[in-house]
A tleap script that builds the chain and sets N, CA, C and O, in Angstrom:
source leaprc.protein.ff14SB
mol = sequence {
  NMET ASP ASP LYS SER ASN ARG ASN GLU GLY
  GLU GLY SER LYS THR ALA ASP LYS ASN TYR
  ARG ASP ALA ALA THR ASP PHE ALA ARG ARG
  ALA ASP THR ALA LYS ALA GLY LEU GLU ALA
  GLU ARG GLU MET GLU GLN ARG ARG GLY GLU
  LEU GLU LYS ALA GLU GLN ALA GLY ARG ALA
  ARG SER LYS GLY ASP LEU GLN SER ASP LEU
  SER GLY ARG ASP PRO GLY GLU CLYS
}
set mol.1.N position { 8.521 -21.317 29.980 }
set mol.1.CA position { 9.864 -20.291 29.435 }
set mol.1.C position { 9.274 -19.151 28.702 }
set mol.1.O position { 9.005 -19.234 27.503 }
set mol.2.N position { 9.100 -18.246 29.300 }
set mol.2.CA position { 9.066 -17.368 28.708 }
set mol.2.C position { 9.486 -16.723 27.630 }
set mol.2.O position { 10.008 -15.647 27.922 }
set mol.3.N position { 9.458 -16.986 26.379 }
set mol.3.CA position { 9.852 -16.633 25.132 }
set mol.3.C position { 9.628 -15.232 24.356 }
set mol.3.O position { 8.833 -15.324 23.421 }
set mol.4.N position { 10.102 -14.141 24.543 }
set mol.4.CA position { 9.609 -12.859 24.070 }
set mol.4.C position { 9.221 -12.930 22.542 }
set mol.4.O position { 8.039 -12.829 22.212 }
set mol.5.N position { 9.938 -13.053 21.878 }
set mol.5.CA position { 9.226 -12.937 20.611 }
set mol.5.C position { 7.961 -13.753 19.705 }
set mol.5.O position { 7.293 -13.607 18.681 }
set mol.6.N position { 8.134 -14.632 20.762 }
set mol.6.CA position { 6.635 -15.460 20.373 }
set mol.6.C position { 5.244 -14.769 21.301 }
set mol.6.O position { 4.096 -15.208 21.367 }
set mol.7.N position { 5.809 -13.609 21.923 }
set mol.7.CA position { 4.045 -12.671 22.563 }
set mol.7.C position { 3.434 -12.349 21.823 }
set mol.7.O position { 3.880 -11.877 20.778 }
set mol.8.N position { 1.959 -12.499 22.120 }
set mol.8.CA position { 0.845 -11.602 22.005 }
set mol.8.C position { 1.363 -10.551 22.423 }
set mol.8.O position { 1.875 -10.303 23.515 }
set mol.9.N position { 1.187 -9.778 21.308 }
set mol.9.CA position { 0.935 -8.120 21.782 }
set mol.9.C position { -0.730 -7.807 21.803 }
set mol.9.O position { -0.990 -6.614 21.964 }
set mol.10.N position { -1.701 -8.563 21.687 }
set mol.10.CA position { -2.725 -7.804 20.792 }
set mol.10.C position { -3.466 -7.009 20.455 }
set mol.10.O position { -4.279 -7.773 19.934 }
set mol.11.N position { -3.861 -6.086 20.322 }
set mol.11.CA position { -4.178 -5.769 19.117 }
set mol.11.C position { -3.983 -4.620 18.449 }
set mol.11.O position { -4.516 -3.516 18.560 }
set mol.12.N position { -2.891 -5.159 17.523 }
set mol.12.CA position { -1.201 -4.010 17.233 }
set mol.12.C position { -0.420 -4.373 17.715 }
set mol.12.O position { -0.765 -5.010 18.711 }
set mol.13.N position { 0.862 -4.320 17.521 }
set mol.13.CA position { 1.891 -5.046 18.143 }
set mol.13.C position { 2.925 -3.771 17.973 }
set mol.13.O position { 3.372 -3.123 17.027 }
set mol.14.N position { 3.064 -3.770 19.458 }
set mol.14.CA position { 4.071 -2.371 19.589 }
set mol.14.C position { 5.384 -2.951 18.387 }
set mol.14.O position { 5.628 -2.284 17.382 }
set mol.15.N position { 5.957 -3.965 18.627 }
set mol.15.CA position { 7.023 -4.667 18.623 }
set mol.15.C position { 7.599 -4.335 16.767 }
set mol.15.O position { 8.683 -4.239 16.190 }
set mol.16.N position { 6.083 -4.251 16.372 }
set mol.16.CA position { 5.952 -4.759 14.935 }
set mol.16.C position { 5.945 -2.872 14.330 }
set mol.16.O position { 6.640 -2.385 13.438 }
set mol.17.N position { 5.017 -2.255 15.109 }
set mol.17.CA position { 5.279 -0.882 14.963 }
set mol.17.C position { 6.316 -0.062 15.022 }
set mol.17.O position { 6.718 0.612 14.073 }
set mol.18.N position { 6.882 -0.086 16.343 }
set mol.18.CA position { 8.424 0.488 16.556 }
set mol.18.C position { 9.323 -0.065 15.646 }
set mol.18.O position { 10.106 0.794 15.240 }
set mol.19.N position { 9.565 -1.491 15.031 }
set mol.19.CA position { 10.539 -1.402 13.833 }
set mol.19.C position { 10.303 -1.168 12.887 }
set mol.19.O position { 11.101 -1.323 11.962 }
set mol.20.N position { 8.883 -0.611 12.712 }
set mol.20.CA position { 8.125 0.068 11.056 }
set mol.20.C position { 9.024 1.702 11.399 }
set mol.20.O position { 9.709 2.547 10.823 }
set mol.21.N position { 8.430 1.378 12.759 }
set mol.21.CA position { 8.793 3.436 12.354 }
set mol.21.C position { 10.150 3.759 12.285 }
set mol.21.O position { 10.449 4.729 11.589 }
set mol.22.N position { 11.574 2.770 13.220 }
set mol.22.CA position { 12.654 2.519 12.619 }
set mol.22.C position { 13.237 2.698 11.386 }
set mol.22.O position { 14.118 3.512 11.110 }
set mol.23.N position { 12.625 1.782 10.547 }
set mol.23.CA position { 13.022 1.931 9.318 }
set mol.23.C position { 12.920 2.632 8.135 }
set mol.23.O position { 13.709 2.634 7.190 }
set mol.24.N position { 11.360 3.523 8.334 }
set mol.24.CA position { 11.177 4.397 7.627 }
set mol.24.C position { 11.736 5.607 8.274 }
set mol.24.O position { 11.455 6.516 7.492 }
set mol.25.N position { 12.358 6.093 9.250 }
set mol.25.CA position { 12.814 6.935 10.557 }
set mol.25.C position { 14.473 6.791 9.290 }
set mol.25.O position { 15.054 7.628 8.599 }
set mol.26.N position { 14.648 5.598 9.485 }
set mol.26.CA position { 15.923 5.247 8.862 }
set mol.26.C position { 16.473 5.947 7.026 }
set mol.26.O position { 17.462 6.553 6.614 }
set mol.27.N position { 15.253 5.453 6.421 }
set mol.27.CA position { 15.576 5.282 5.056 }
set mol.27.C position { 14.855 6.146 4.649 }
set mol.27.O position { 14.620 5.922 3.461 }
set mol.28.N position { 14.017 7.658 5.242 }
set mol.28.CA position { 14.094 8.936 4.998 }
set mol.28.C position { 15.214 9.286 5.875 }
set mol.28.O position { 14.635 10.133 6.555 }
set mol.29.N position { 16.335 9.242 6.318 }
set mol.29.CA position { 17.533 10.087 6.518 }
set mol.29.C position { 18.314 9.800 5.499 }
set mol.29.O position { 18.587 10.734 4.745 }
set mol.30.N position { 18.934 8.314 5.176 }
set mol.30.CA position { 19.205 7.877 3.734 }
set mol.30.C position { 19.223 8.164 2.590 }
set mol.30.O position { 20.128 8.606 1.882 }
set mol.31.N position { 17.832 7.819 2.317 }
set mol.31.CA position { 17.894 8.279 0.586 }
set mol.31.C position { 17.189 9.698 -0.017 }
set mol.31.O position { 16.781 9.962 1.114 }
set mol.32.N position { 16.920 10.316 -0.453 }
set mol.32.CA position { 16.514 10.889 -1.213 }
set mol.32.C position { 14.670 10.662 -1.353 }
set mol.32.O position { 14.140 9.757 -1.997 }
set mol.33.N position { 14.240 11.296 -0.892 }
set mol.33.CA position { 12.567 11.040 -0.803 }
set mol.33.C position { 12.329 11.387 -1.749 }
set mol.33.O position { 11.948 10.538 -2.555 }
set mol.34.N position { 12.408 12.717 -2.163 }
set mol.34.CA position { 12.032 13.247 -3.144 }
set mol.34.C position { 12.034 13.139 -4.108 }
set mol.34.O position { 11.008 13.218 -4.784 }
set mol.35.N position { 13.729 12.806 -4.794 }
set mol.35.CA position { 13.529 11.874 -6.173 }
set mol.35.C position { 12.829 10.749 -5.649 }
set mol.35.O position { 11.687 10.615 -6.088 }
set mol.36.N position { 13.258 9.833 -4.749 }
set mol.36.CA position { 12.078 8.637 -4.998 }
set mol.36.C position { 11.122 8.909 -5.459 }
set mol.36.O position { 10.883 8.577 -6.620 }
set mol.37.N position { 10.264 9.592 -4.731 }
set mol.37.CA position { 8.517 9.660 -4.947 }
set mol.37.C position { 8.332 9.920 -6.359 }
set mol.37.O position { 7.614 9.197 -7.049 }
set mol.38.N position { 9.502 11.815 -7.223 }
set mol.38.CA position { 9.627 11.380 -8.079 }
set mol.38.C position { 9.653 10.356 -9.520 }
set mol.38.O position { 8.962 10.300 -10.537 }
set mol.39.N position { 10.437 9.859 -9.174 }
set mol.39.CA position { 10.917 8.355 -10.157 }
set mol.39.C position { 9.701 7.364 -9.623 }
set mol.39.O position { 9.393 6.687 -10.604 }
set mol.40.N position { 8.967 7.024 -8.619 }
set mol.40.CA position { 7.512 6.507 -8.695 }
set mol.40.C position { 6.132 7.293 -8.296 }
set mol.40.O position { 5.154 7.086 -7.578 }
set mol.41.N position { 6.596 8.272 -9.138 }
set mol.41.CA position { 5.612 9.053 -9.874 }
set mol.41.C position { 5.770 8.744 -11.801 }
set mol.41.O position { 4.938 8.293 -12.588 }
set mol.42.N position { 7.195 9.220 -12.021 }
set mol.42.CA position { 7.700 8.761 -12.974 }
set mol.42.C position { 6.640 6.849 -13.554 }
set mol.42.O position { 5.932 6.563 -14.520 }
set mol.43.N position { 6.995 6.266 -12.647 }
set mol.43.CA position { 7.156 4.821 -13.046 }
set mol.43.C position { 5.011 4.587 -13.256 }
set mol.43.O position { 4.073 4.257 -13.983 }
set mol.44.N position { 5.214 4.815 -12.662 }
set mol.44.CA position { 3.360 4.641 -12.415 }
set mol.44.C position { 2.508 5.348 -13.339 }
set mol.44.O position { 1.311 5.067 -13.405 }
set mol.45.N position { 3.276 6.669 -14.403 }
set mol.45.CA position { 2.652 7.103 -15.216 }
set mol.45.C position { 3.025 6.407 -17.073 }
set mol.45.O position { 2.499 6.354 -18.185 }
set mol.46.N position { 4.523 5.921 -16.206 }
set mol.46.CA position { 4.691 4.743 -18.018 }
set mol.46.C position { 3.831 3.137 -17.972 }
set mol.46.O position { 3.381 2.485 -18.914 }
set mol.47.N position { 3.825 2.804 -16.315 }
set mol.47.CA position { 2.795 1.993 -16.917 }
set mol.47.C position { 0.829 2.013 -16.498 }
set mol.47.O position { 0.017 1.104 -16.329 }
set mol.48.N position { 0.750 3.109 -16.478 }
set mol.48.CA position { -0.813 3.756 -15.973 }
set mol.48.C position { -1.823 2.724 -16.670 }
set mol.48.O position { -2.625 2.123 -15.956 }
set mol.49.N position { -1.792 2.475 -18.276 }
set mol.49.CA position { -2.138 1.475 -19.237 }
set mol.49.C position { -2.616 -0.134 -18.023 }
set mol.49.O position { -3.700 -0.509 -17.574 }
set mol.50.N position { -1.304 -0.639 -17.893 }
set mol.50.CA position { -0.978 -1.812 -17.078 }
set mol.50.C position { -1.757 -2.444 -15.466 }
set mol.50.O position { -1.946 -3.488 -14.842 }
set mol.51.N position { -2.058 -0.613 -15.386 }
set mol.51.CA position { -2.125 -0.689 -13.761 }
set mol.51.C position { -3.849 -0.475 -13.774 }
set mol.51.O position { -4.750 -0.990 -13.112 }
set mol.52.N position { -3.823 0.550 -14.870 }
set mol.52.CA position { -5.399 -0.152 -15.148 }
set mol.52.C position { -6.500 -0.881 -15.175 }
set mol.52.O position { -7.604 -0.967 -14.636 }
set mol.53.N position { -5.548 -1.593 -16.330 }
set mol.53.CA position { -6.323 -3.213 -16.602 }
set mol.53.C position { -6.499 -3.943 -15.319 }
set mol.53.O position { -7.502 -4.482 -14.852 }
set mol.54.N position { -5.046 -3.814 -14.764 }
set mol.54.CA position { -4.863 -4.271 -13.134 }
set mol.54.C position { -6.193 -4.198 -12.818 }
set mol.54.O position { -7.065 -5.065 -12.881 }
set mol.55.N position { -6.240 -3.004 -12.454 }
set mol.55.CA position { -7.525 -2.432 -11.246 }
set mol.55.C position { -9.234 -3.190 -11.783 }
set mol.55.O position { -10.101 -3.531 -10.979 }
set mol.56.N position { -9.388 -3.336 -13.820 }
set mol.56.CA position { -10.555 -3.095 -13.988 }
set mol.56.C position { -10.622 -4.763 -13.790 }
set mol.56.O position { -11.745 -5.219 -13.572 }
set mol.57.N position { -9.329 -5.842 -13.861 }
set mol.57.CA position { -10.254 -7.085 -13.705 }
set mol.57.C position { -10.195 -7.168 -12.360 }
set mol.57.O position { -11.339 -7.128 -11.908 }
set mol.58.N position { -9.243 -7.281 -11.381 }
set mol.58.CA position { -9.822 -6.745 -9.768 }
set mol.58.C position { -11.258 -5.984 -9.666 }
set mol.58.O position { -11.488 -6.178 -8.472 }
set mol.59.N position { -12.302 -5.286 -10.122 }
set mol.59.CA position { -13.183 -5.359 -10.428 }
set mol.59.C position { -13.988 -5.974 -10.542 }
set mol.59.O position { -14.944 -6.131 -9.782 }
set mol.60.N position { -13.618 -6.760 -12.159 }
set mol.60.CA position { -14.604 -7.596 -12.116 }
set mol.60.C position { -14.776 -8.758 -11.764 }
set mol.60.O position { -15.640 -9.460 -12.288 }
set mol.61.N position { -13.753 -9.303 -10.530 }
set mol.61.CA position { -13.862 -10.823 -9.854 }
set mol.61.C position { -15.124 -10.123 -9.109 }
set mol.61.O position { -16.203 -10.711 -9.025 }
set mol.62.N position { -14.823 -8.268 -8.343 }
set mol.62.CA position { -15.733 -8.318 -7.394 }
set mol.62.C position { -17.200 -8.627 -6.506 }
set mol.62.O position { -17.631 -9.602 -7.123 }
set mol.63.N position { -17.828 -8.446 -5.815 }
set mol.63.CA position { -18.782 -9.731 -5.055 }
set mol.63.C position { -19.621 -8.316 -5.903 }
set mol.63.O position { -20.401 -9.191 -6.280 }
set mol.64.N position { -19.994 -7.432 -6.328 }
set mol.64.CA position { -20.262 -6.309 -6.431 }
set mol.64.C position { -21.689 -5.674 -5.188 }
set mol.64.O position { -22.828 -5.277 -5.436 }
set mol.65.N position { -20.868 -5.849 -3.737 }
set mol.65.CA position { -21.561 -4.722 -2.854 }
set mol.65.C position { -22.128 -3.440 -3.356 }
set mol.65.O position { -23.286 -3.068 -3.162 }
set mol.66.N position { -21.361 -2.903 -3.908 }
set mol.66.CA position { -20.693 -1.411 -4.750 }
set mol.66.C position { -21.120 -1.461 -5.881 }
set mol.66.O position { -20.583 -2.273 -6.635 }
set mol.67.N position { -22.785 -0.196 -6.652 }
set mol.67.CA position { -22.374 -0.333 -8.140 }
set mol.67.C position { -21.197 0.059 -8.749 }
set mol.67.O position { -20.972 -0.274 -9.913 }
set mol.68.N position { -19.955 1.120 -7.728 }
set mol.68.CA position { -19.203 2.177 -8.246 }
set mol.68.C position { -18.108 0.361 -8.478 }
set mol.68.O position { -17.245 0.508 -9.344 }
set mol.69.N position { -18.112 -0.434 -8.131 }
set mol.69.CA position { -17.512 -1.702 -8.080 }
set mol.69.C position { -17.339 -2.238 -9.428 }
set mol.69.O position { -16.294 -2.513 -10.019 }
set mol.70.N position { -18.363 -2.322 -9.746 }
set mol.70.CA position { -19.233 -3.143 -11.447 }
set mol.70.C position { -18.846 -2.353 -12.334 }
set mol.70.O position { -18.440 -2.696 -13.444 }
set mol.71.N position { -18.964 -0.922 -11.811 }
set mol.71.CA position { -18.785 -0.420 -13.020 }
set mol.71.C position { -17.515 0.744 -13.864 }
set mol.71.O position { -17.585 1.645 -14.699 }
set mol.72.N position { -16.093 -0.120 -12.831 }
set mol.72.CA position { -14.992 0.176 -12.769 }
set mol.72.C position { -14.525 1.869 -13.079 }
set mol.72.O position { -13.512 2.283 -13.640 }
set mol.73.N position { -15.540 2.544 -12.555 }
set mol.73.CA position { -15.538 3.805 -12.425 }
set mol.73.C position { -14.366 3.807 -10.523 }
set mol.73.O position { -14.353 3.283 -9.409 }
set mol.74.N position { -13.495 4.964 -11.521 }
set mol.74.CA position { -13.057 5.328 -10.168 }
set mol.74.C position { -13.572 6.413 -8.971 }
set mol.74.O position { -13.902 7.596 -8.890 }
set mol.75.N position { -13.394 5.015 -7.938 }
set mol.75.CA position { -14.037 6.410 -6.978 }
set mol.75.C position { -14.238 7.593 -6.751 }
set mol.75.O position { -15.290 8.107 -6.371 }
set mol.76.N position { -13.093 8.166 -7.005 }
set mol.76.CA position { -12.743 9.625 -6.233 }
set mol.76.C position { -13.184 10.047 -7.768 }
set mol.76.O position { -13.127 11.258 -7.556 }
set mol.77.N position { -13.618 9.955 -9.285 }
set mol.77.CA position { -14.512 10.261 -9.389 }
set mol.77.C position { -16.254 10.615 -9.206 }
set mol.77.O position { -17.176 10.161 -8.529 }
set mol.78.N position { -16.047 11.869 -10.402 }
set mol.78.CA position { -17.762 12.814 -9.660 }
set mol.78.C position { -18.812 12.055 -10.871 }
set mol.78.O position { -20.020 12.295 -10.879 }
savepdb mol mol.pdb
quit
């Protein structure tokens, strides 16, 4: 029996890629993406402290391969 839904597609699933692209395209057609982006940006600003606290907690459990992981600095900052 050849069950196509359980076939291994190798490195990178072409079926999953197609499903993702179809869903993303459908969303972009149906939604006001500019408005959704602005709403997401506002929410990020409102929750900045909570998100920074969560990031610090995650970095505190780092194995410490990078000094920047231990310092808690944003890797984008110089």
